[in-house]
N, C-alpha and C positions, 0 to 999 in steps of 0.2 A: 580894369581897365585895361584893355590892347592899345599902343600906342599905334597912331597912322602915321603910315610909312610916306613921307612927303619926301624924304631926301635921296637924290636920284645918284647911279655910280654907274659907272660902262667897265666893262672887263670883257672881257679874247676868253677865249675856252677853245677845245679843237672841237675838232668834229666829232670825234668819238665821246665827247663828253660832251657836246650839246646832246647828240640822236639819245643819251639815257640818261637826260636829263628829259627830254620830251619824251620818252619813252615815260619815263615815272611820273610825271604828271599827266598825262594821256590817264593814266590806269588810275589816277585821284580826282578826277575830273579841273585840275587847276593846270595855269600857265608854268611853261616855263621860268619864267620871270618869277612866278609867285614862291613857287617850287624852293628858287636857287635864291631866297628874301628868307624862305624860311629855315634851308639847312643852314645860310653863314649865319641868320643869329641864335640856330642851336649852337654852331660850331663856336663862338664867341664867347657862347657862356661857359659851352663846356673847357673852353681855355683857361675861360676867370678866377673858375670853378679849381681847376688845376696848378693854375696859380694859384692863389688863394692857402689848399692844401701843402703844394710845397713848400711854401713860404711857413707856415705853422708845421710842416714833419723839421725846417732845420731851427727855428729854433726851440723846438723842443729836444732836437737833437744838440747843438750847438747848449742848451742849457743842463743838459745829461751831462758832456763833457767835460763842461766847468764842472759840474757839481763832483766827479771823479778825478781830473786830477789839477784845480785849485788847492786841494791840500797836500796832494805830492810837489807842486812848485813850492807853496809855501816852505814843507820840511827841507825841500833840496834849497832852498833862499836862508833855510836859517840855517843848515848845515857848513854852507860854503861863506856863512859869515861870520860861524864861529870857528871853520881849517883858518879864516885870514891872519886874524893874530899869531898865531898859527907859525907861518908862510914869511910873516915880517921883518 
């Protein structure tokens, strides 16, 4: 079930953007404000999906890097610990 649009916002657009929005709205039989609300909702959803996807990618990359580098870091730490008594 679609939500009812009940919240108002006001924005200013350039005359060129307004003309394009009006032209597009007229083509589909809607008002410019309705079309702007639909476009805004679509853009917000798209950006939310992008952020979630980017977060999942970052987490996956971080996990992969950890799997690759952690054994090397542990080996390096052990090698340094093994050399420490020799240097003292």
